[in-house]
N, C-alpha and C positions, 0 to 999 in steps of 0.2 A: 431462336429455340433450337440446340440442337436436331439433327438429323436420327430418326430413329431405325436401326439396322435388326430387322426381324433377320431368323433362321431363311426365311423366303426371299429376302433381299441379300443377305450374305451367299445363299448360295446360290441363285443366278447371276450375282458379279463376278465369282469367282471360276464358275462355268466360263463365262465371257471371257477373263483373263488369262485364266491358263489355256484355253483353246487358242488363243491369240498368240500364246507363245510356246505354240507346239505339242500342249500333252495331247496325246492321241485319246484319253477316255479322259476328258475335261470334268465331265458329271460327275463319275465314278472318284474321281481325286477330291471333287467338293466335296461331297457327301464323306469320304472319310476323314479329310482332313476336319469338317466339322462336327463328325461323331467325337473325334478323338477331343476337342475343342471343349463340347459340351457337356460330352457323357452321356449322351442318347445314341441310341442303335438307329443305323440308315433308316429304318422303318419309321422310329417315334420322331427323326427330324420332319418328316410328311405330314405327321396329325400334330404338330409343332409350329408351324408353319408361321403363325403371327407371335411367336414367341419371343423378345429383345432380347439380345445380347448384350451381358453385361462389359463395362469397361475392360476389365480384365479378360473375358473372351476373345472381344474386339481385338486386343492389344496381342494376345496369342495366336489369334488368327490372321492376322496382319504380316504376322514374322513367319509363319505354316507356309500360307500363301506366297509369301517371298522368295523361301527356299525350295516349295514344290517348281516356282516357277524360273529359278535360275538350272533345273531340270535334276536336284537330287533326288534319291528315291522317295517314295511314300513311306515306307517301312520306317527310314530312317526318319523322316519329318515325325509321324506318328507316336513312335518308338515301341511301334507291336507289329503282328500281323499274326493271322490264323494261318495254322497250317493242321492240317486233318481236323481234331478233334480238341486240340487244344489253341491257345493264344500264347504265343512266343514275344520276348522284348527282344527289339534289336535295336542297335547300334552299331554308328560309322565303324569302320574299322576290324566289321564281321561280315562274312558270305551271307548275303539275304537267301532264305530257304525258297526254291522253285517249287511250280506244281508238279513238275514231271519226278521232284524227288518223291512224292507220295506212292509213286508205280517202285520208286526202291525199297518203299518201307514194305509197301504190299508184299514184295520178292522174300522180303528178309523176315518177315510174319509168315510166309510158307514157309519157311525153314525153321522157324521157331514151334510151328505147329508139327514139322514132321519129326523134331526131335522131341515133343512129349509123347506121341505118336509110337516112337521106338523107346520111350523109356529112361531118354537121357537129359535127366532133370535131377536139380539138387537141390537144399533147403536155403541157399545162400539169402535170401531175404528173411526169413524167420531166425535165421542165425544170427546176423548182424542185428536184426532188431533186438531180438535176447541179449545181446551183448551190450546194447547200450541201455539196457532193463535191468541188468544184473541188480543192481542196488533193493529197486521194487519188486522184482523176481523174486527174491531169496527174500524180502519183508513177506511177502506172498504166499511162501513157501512156508517160513514159520509161522505164520498166522493159521492156512491151510493144517499143519500140523498141530498145534494146541486146539482149533474147534474139532479135530476127528479125535484127537485124546478125551476131549468133552465131552464129546457125542456117546465115546466108548464109557464114560464114567456117568453121564445120563441112563444109556442101556443096562448097564450092568447094577445101578444104584438098588441098595435095600431101600423097599417101602413101593417101588413101583415107576413107572416111567411118569417123568412130568411132560406131558406133551407140547406144550406151549416154549420151554425151554428147548427142547429139538427142535421143533417149527424153525425158532430164531435161529440154532446154529446150523442149521439145514441152508436157510436162505441165505445168510451170510457168506456159507461156501460157496455157493451157488455165483454169486457176484463175483467174489474172486477167482473161479475159475472160467469164467463168460471173460475177466480181462486178459486173458491169455492168448498171444499173437496165433491168430488162423490165416495166416497170409499160407497161401497155396505153394507150392515147389514149382520150379520151372527149368530150365535149359539157361545156358550160360552164353552172352552175346557177345560179342566185341566190337565198336563200334570207332573208326579211324577217320581224323580229320572231323570229328565231331560239329564245330562251326559255335552255332547255337544252341547246338543239341536239341536240335528237330526231330533226328533218326531215333535216337536214344531214348527220347523223352517218351515219344508215340510209340515204340515197341513196349517201354516199361506201362506205360498207361494204358497200351489195348491187351497184354499178356502178363496178366497180376501174377507175380511171383517169378517171369524171368529176371535175372539177374544181369546187367546191362552195363561193362565198362567202357567207357569212352572218353576220345583222348584227342587233344590238339595240343600243335607245336605252337601256336599262339597264344599268349598269355591272358588276351585280351578276351578272345574267344573261350578260352577255358574257363575264365572267371563270368562271363554272361552265361555259359552252359551251366555252371556251377548255380547263375541266380535265378535263371530259368528251372531246373531242378527243385531248388527248395519252393519256389512259387507256388509249383503244381503238387508241391509236397510227395515228392516223388526220391526224397534222399535214400531212402531204406533201399531201394531198388538201383541206382544208378549211382556207381563212382565214376567221377571224373581226374582223370589226370592230366598233367600240361607236362607234354614231353612229344619225342619224334616217333611217331608210330606207337609201337608198343614199347618202347624205352623203358617206360616206367611201371611198366604191369606186371603185377607179381610172378615171379616165372613158375609159380607152384598151378597156376593157372589156365599157361600154355598148354596146349594139345588136349583142351576140356572144353573149349567152343564150339557150340555147334551153329553157330552164325559168326562170321566177320562180313561185316558192311562196312562201306566207304563212300564218301562223295567225296573225292579226293582233288586236288586241280587238276584238270583234266584238257584246256583249250592249247590246241599247239601256239608257240609262241607267236609263231607269225600272223594269225587271227585275233590274237587281243587286241590289238591295236583297230580295227574295224568292227568291233563290238558296239553296242549303242550305247553314246555317251552318258544314259543314265548307269551304266554297269561297269565301262573303262574308266571312266572319271569319278565317279566313289567306292565303288567295289575294290576290298585289297587284290592287288594282282598276286600276291603270295596263295590265295583262294582261287587264281583263277588260271595261270600259267602253267602249263603242263610238259613244259620243254619244249624240246623242238617238233616230234610228233605228239604232244600230248601224254604220253606214256611214261614220263618219268617214274613217277611216285608209283604208278600202277604196277611197274616191273618191281619194285621193292613190296611193294602189298603181295603180290602174288607169290613172290619169294619167302614170304611172311608165313601167308596163309597153311603150308603144311605143317610145319610145324606150332601154329595158332589151332588151328581146328583136329577136332578128334573125329577118329571115321565115319564115314555119312554126313560130316559138317560141309554147312552152306557157304560158297564165295558168293557175297551180291554187292555189283561195284556200279555206281553211274559214272558213265562216260562220255565222250564227244560223238555226235553222229557220224564222225569222218573216220573215227580210229576206234569203235567199240569192237567191230568185226576182227581188226588186228589184233587187239586183246585177247578176244577169245581162240584166234589162232596159236598166241604164244600158251593160252592156257593148257590147247591140245599139246604144244609142243613140249610143256614142260610134265605129260603125263600122271596120271596118281587120280583122275577123275573122271568118274563114271559116266558124270554127263555135261558138259556146256552149251549156252546157250543164248541167246541176245534177244530182248524185249523190246519192244516199242514203247514209245512214251506214250502222251494223251494226243500229241499229234502226229501221232502215226511213225514217229522216225526212229532208229535203233538208238537206244538209250543205254540200257540195261543190262551188265552181263550177269549169268546166273549160271554158275557151275556147283557140281556136288561133288564130293569126296569120293573115291571109293570105299567099300566098305573093312 
């Protein structure tokens, strides 16, 4: 009689196997893989210990465990990962978002809030939504015109007011008016080197009304960011361009951004080979290697910032713990910044540069 592989049995076996393969957190890995295969949350796994896995689930689990045992990142194996309040698709060839990047998002959100307080907001989301709904909007407007004309006729008609007709017309008019977009206005944000889109999509999701323009040089990253955007229903709030930095960004937007945020390649070239095998062996070097001192791309972003940001705009960049202070010195040497500071990540390491343009 074939053996029954329950969730508990598979979990226990996987923990032991991955532990022997050198996984630093084998139980977490096992739970994550099982959740992806079964569709159960990690909590649900523990209340369904005796549920047997189907042959298809066992086959998928076998493949997933084998990939993880070879050191492949969990995010690539499962194809997704949580980031702040969203779930993102992940795939090999695109940098995996890190927890420290959530600190970068916090800084960018401060910049968004500062822009709102200062009144630097636009109706971009509402405008672009309206453009896509032109036909429906025109039809609603025409029908509203008909309804208002009918109401006028009812009110001025000889023989008195037909209240039931008026009530019906008012009810239909209210339904049409309720369909009008009511998205709040917000500032413009430029996200360079977007990768999975984790920064742009977090900002758009947490600050409705913000218009985020995101770019990436990698066709695969731009495609993945678009898929994540569409899955999260943020198409109206985020535009994504495949280009080098801001090369494809509409020129009329330059100088109107309240926040320029980026998590660019920032690891010094000599350090890249020393990274854990799970990173250096699987993640794209294009998204890791920042040149000799790790600041090659940062220098280009810093050169772009005065042209992209409006007065009072924020520059927020995640960098290597060993070069972020040098980046801050470059900002001060450039001039035009009212403040320049370095913030620590979740492990108390210097990580995020935040600079504010002079008004």
